Every structure is written in C-alpha cells, then in structure tokens.
BAKEGU-588034 format. One line per field, with one value per residue (C-alpha): residue number from 1; x, y negated, z; residue in one letter. Coordinates in pm, whole numbers, padded with zeros to 5 digits. Layout:
BEGIN
pos	c(NUM; ...) $
X	c(X; ...) $
Y	c(Y; ...) $
Z	c(Z; ...) $
code	c(A; ...) $
// end
This chain:
BEGIN
pos	c(1; 2; 3; 4; 5; 6; 7; 8; 9; 10; 11; 12; 13; 14; 15; 16; 17; 18; 19; 20; 21; 22; 23; 24; 25; 26; 27; 28; 29; 30; 31; 32; 33; 34; 35; 36; 37; 38; 39; 40; 41; 42; 43; 44; 45; 46; 47; 48; 49; 50; 51; 52; 53; 54; 55; 56; 57; 58; 59; 60; 61; 62; 63; 64; 65; 66; 67; 68; 69; 70; 71; 72; 73; 74; 75; 76; 77; 78; 79; 80; 81; 82; 83; 84; 85; 86; 87; 88; 89; 90; 91; 92) $
X	c(00015; 00109; 00041; -00309; -00323; -00720; -00754; -00734; -01124; -01190; -00990; -01118; -01403; -01339; -01238; -00873; -00947; -01285; -01018; -00717; -00995; -01161; -00787; -00741; -01068; -00956; -01016; -00631; -00576; -00755; -00422; -00233; -00071; 00129; 00070; 00392; 00391; 00546; 00440; 00485; 00602; 00275; 00091; 00183; -00157; -00314; -00214; -00151; -00520; -00585; -00360; -00065; 00284; 00637; 00906; 01330; 01459; 01308; 01387; 01320; 01144; 01075; 01224; 00946; 01025; 00913; 00927; 00793; 00505; 00260; 00052; -00018; -00396; -00593; -00663; -01057; -01198; -01297; -01627; -01600; -01342; -01658; -01863; -01665; -01587; -01963; -02116; -01789; -01871; -02266; -02149; -02012) $
Y	c(00018; -00326; -00706; -00682; -01018; -01221; -01597; -01735; -01815; -01466; -01362; -01167; -01127; -00760; -00798; -00612; -00327; -00223; -00280; -00070; 00181; 00155; 00246; 00508; 00686; 00608; 00926; 00929; 00967; 01298; 01488; 01208; 01341; 01025; 00653; 00405; 00042; -00247; -00476; -00808; -00765; -01094; -00808; -00492; -00494; -00504; -00138; -00008; -00080; 00176; 00422; 00334; 00360; 00203; 00373; 00224; -00155; -00487; -00592; -00931; -00967; -01259; -01511; -01297; -01023; -00730; -00345; -00003; 00163; 00503; 00691; 01131; 01106; 01369; 01692; 01754; 01965; 01795; 01770; 01625; 01359; 01254; 01241; 01009; 00790; 00697; 00644; 00399; 00238; 00212; 00069; -00238) $
Z	c(00026; -00083; -00058; 00063; 00225; 00388; 00329; 00675; 00688; 00646; 00895; 01190; 00996; 00927; 00563; 00665; 00787; 00476; 00284; 00413; 00465; 00134; -00011; 00182; 00085; -00302; -00509; -00615; -00226; -00110; -00111; -00017; 00328; 00442; 00310; 00396; 00365; 00452; 00712; 00855; 01166; 01264; 01157; 01334; 01534; 01254; 01084; 01421; 01499; 01205; 01311; 01119; 01318; 01277; 01210; 01096; 01200; 01120; 00791; 00568; 00257; 00019; 00369; 00629; 00916; 00807; 00907; 00748; 00936; 00803; 00866; 00876; 00744; 00899; 00676; 00580; 00298; -00006; 00102; 00446; 00263; -00049; 00250; 00428; 00162; 00029; 00326; 00417; 00056; 00185; 00461; 00268) $
code	c(I; S; S; V; A; V; L; D; S; Y; R; R; H; G; I; G; S; Q; L; I; K; A; L; E; L; A; P; E; L; I; N; V; E; K; I; L; L; D; A; Q; V; E; T; I; A; F; Y; Q; H; L; G; Y; V; T; F; G; S; M; F; I; S; H; G; V; A; C; I; C; M; E; K; T; K; K; R; S; T; D; Q; R; Q; K; T; L; R; R; T; F; L; D; S; L) $
// end
C-alpha cells in the first residue's frame, strides 16, 4: 500500500480506515498473507489501530520520517472472504 492520504478537513471521520479496509479486501489480495507499507512516523498509531505492526528502523523518505509496517492477514475461506468484502462494501 502506498501514498494513501485524506485531506485534513476530512480526517477523523473514518475515511482513511475505510480506504485501508477496502484495499485489504480487494480481490487481488485474497491470497496475500502479509500486507506491507511505509508509514509516516506521525501515522503509526492510525495503522496500529488497524492491526499493523512496525518493523525495522526509521528512515527518511522525501524529507519525511517513515517506518515499515506490516499486517499478517487472518486466513479464511474464499467464501468467508467474499462475504466479508460484500458486507463491508455494502456498508459504505
């Protein structure tokens, strides 16, 4: 996952969480076991709330302090995954 952002005026309304959850449920990621991302240090708590954990050392990208994060997806049957995805997308 790369370059996800929500305008300041729309933050704290669940939009970022919904974007990340929708990406995690994308059909292309059904068989993916682990999701990786580079997070700005100031967004670590946001991603931790979504189940991501930090690993490695902090680094600078385009002048911004960042750190690698990962989330291991829970294994589920294809049908359960499709049901979860449909339920989530219907809630949007």
